[in-house]
N, C-alpha and C positions, 0 to 999 in steps of 0.2 A: 614091305615092312623091313626097315633096317634093323641090324642087330642091336643097335643102341636102344631102339624103341622096345624091343623084346625084353631087354634087361631093365628097362626103366620101371620104377615103382609105380603102382597104380595111383591115380590122383586121390587125394583125401576127400571124403564127402564134404559138402559145403558146411561151413561153420566149425569145422574141426581143423586145427592147425596141423600141418604136415611136419613141423619141426619136432624133433625128439624132446621129451620132457627131461628137464634137468633133475638130477638126484637131489632130493631135499634131505638135509641132515636131520636126524632124530634129536630130540632134546638132549639125550645123553651124549651124542656126538658133538653137539654145539657146546655143551659143558666142557667136554674134554679139549676142544679146540680153543676155548676161551683163554685169554691171557689175563693172569691175575696181576693187578697193580698192587704191589706189596708196600712200597714206600720209597724213600730216598736213602742213599747210603749215608747222608748227613744226619739221619734220624738216629735215635738210640738203638744200638745193636740188639739189646735184649728185647725191645719191642718188636723189631723186625724179625728176630728169631721166633718169637711167640706167634707172629702172623704166619710165618712159614710152617711152624709146627701145627697150627690150627688148620691150615690148608692141606697139609699132608695127612691129616687124620682120616680122610676118606679116599684120597687118591695119591699115587706117587707124584711128587712135584719136582720138576726141574727148575732151578732158580738161576737167573742170570742177572748181570748188572750191565746196563747199556752205557754208551759214551757220555750220557748226561747224568750218570750215577743214579739212575732210577732202578730200583730192585723190582724185578718182575718174575713171574713164574707161569708155568703151564704144565699140563698133564705130561708125565713122562712117556705116555703112549704116543704122543704127537711131538716129534722133535721140534724144538723152537727154531724159528727161522733167523737165527743169529750166528755170528762168528763163534767158533769154539772157545776162543780165549775169553769170551764174556761169561761163560757158564761157571757158576760157583759150585754147584753140585746137584745131585738128585736125592731127595729125601722121601722116605716111606713112613707109614704109620709107625709110631713108636720111636722115631728118630730123637736122639738126645737133644734137648734144648741147648745144652752147653756146647755140643758139637756144632750145631747150626750157628750159634753165636760166634764160636771160634772161627769158623769158615768165613763168616761175614766180617768179623774183626780183621782177619788176615787180609781179606780183599780191600778193606778200607785202608789199611796200612800201605798196601801196594799202590793204591791209587794216590795216597798222599805223597809217597815217594816219587811217583811219576808226575806230580803236580797237576793231577786231574781233579783233585778234590781240595778245596780251600777251607 
């Protein structure tokens, strides 16, 4: 018997896969990993701010705006897979609607200056 044979794992019984099972996310984990489609930066800023405030009522939400000016969010527990300069802010329960609207309005003005928003 060779050493490699001694270290080999025993064969799996017939009908059972020898592959390891993949971890399945719980419903709560899937909810946290989900990306929220909030709207477009071309939409009314107050409506966008209300959507962010509603989403942040139960979880901390990190909001970002992509290159197509789509406003998106995800749980602050899972960092968004986006460049840092896209991130507008992270909002918690009780975040001021006016503050959220100001952040989005500022980002809209920056994008208009950069000719990314017509």
